[in-house]
MARKOLBA-738038 format. One record per residue (C-alpha): residue number from 1; x, y, z. Coordinates in nm, 3 decimals. Layout:
N
  num       px       py       pz
  NUM        X        Y        Z
...
END
This chain:
79
  num       px       py       pz
    1   -1.873   -2.181   -0.148
    2   -1.928   -1.785   -0.234
    3   -1.778   -1.763    0.138
    4   -1.476   -1.925    0.121
    5   -1.398   -1.649   -0.248
    6   -1.480   -1.397   -0.029
    7   -1.233   -1.508    0.232
    8   -0.953   -1.586    0.022
    9   -1.064   -1.229   -0.165
   10   -1.008   -1.067    0.117
   11   -0.647   -1.284    0.218
   12   -0.545   -1.104   -0.182
   13   -0.636   -0.795   -0.002
   14   -0.456   -0.807    0.286
   15   -0.121   -0.920    0.083
   16   -0.176   -0.678   -0.169
   17   -0.175   -0.437    0.065
   18    0.141   -0.562    0.228
   19    0.367   -0.585   -0.076
   20    0.246   -0.180   -0.107
   21    0.362   -0.080    0.180
   22    0.645   -0.247    0.147
   23    0.729   -0.119   -0.272
   24    0.653    0.238   -0.070
   25    0.833    0.209    0.253
   26    1.138    0.088    0.097
   27    1.212    0.415   -0.091
   28    1.090    0.602    0.199
   29    1.334    0.497    0.356
   30    1.591    0.589    0.164
   31    1.515    0.879    0.051
   32    1.454    0.976    0.440
   33    1.793    0.811    0.462
   34    1.976    0.969    0.170
   35    1.853    1.313    0.281
   36    1.967    1.281    0.680
   37    2.302    1.148    0.500
   38    2.322    1.458    0.265
   39    2.300    1.321   -0.032
   40    2.058    1.450   -0.183
   41    1.928    1.878   -0.091
   42    1.616    1.845    0.197
   43    1.358    1.884   -0.102
   44    1.401    1.561   -0.142
   45    1.148    1.517    0.133
   46    0.907    1.650   -0.125
   47    0.906    1.413   -0.309
   48    0.916    1.187   -0.016
   49    0.512    1.339    0.131
   50    0.408    1.219   -0.174
   51    0.535    0.862   -0.162
   52    0.452    0.913    0.146
   53    0.050    0.948   -0.024
   54    0.008    0.777   -0.275
   55    0.185    0.463   -0.105
   56   -0.069    0.512    0.236
   57   -0.380    0.587    0.025
   58   -0.336    0.358   -0.180
   59   -0.220    0.099    0.130
   60   -0.521    0.160    0.300
   61   -0.755    0.098    0.004
   62   -0.598   -0.273   -0.034
   63   -0.702   -0.321    0.401
   64   -1.082   -0.142    0.334
   65   -1.088   -0.471    0.014
   66   -0.960   -0.662    0.298
   67   -1.197   -0.613    0.572
   68   -1.467   -0.528    0.334
   69   -1.390   -0.931    0.244
   70   -1.369   -0.825   -0.221
   71   -1.024   -0.909   -0.457
   72   -0.784   -0.623   -0.518
   73   -0.915   -0.591   -0.860
   74   -1.326   -0.596   -0.759
   75   -1.503   -0.263   -0.661
   76   -1.736   -0.502   -0.462
   77   -1.800   -0.880   -0.412
   78   -1.847   -1.170   -0.557
   79   -2.198   -1.324   -0.601
END
């Protein structure tokens, strides 16, 4: 039964990764468009870089957990 828990935990981590990329991707895209159309000044790219860095690291961490079969809020597999 532990095997199925690992599969379920991996799927939850994969869903968390997808949700993280969506939650961070929408503001990143909107910020890029706002800079492109001149709505906000060019220095807003600094905030954009921060969003990309934080969202990318968090999403990659969830993807790593998904490949290892670890739940999103745990450090190790369940026993």
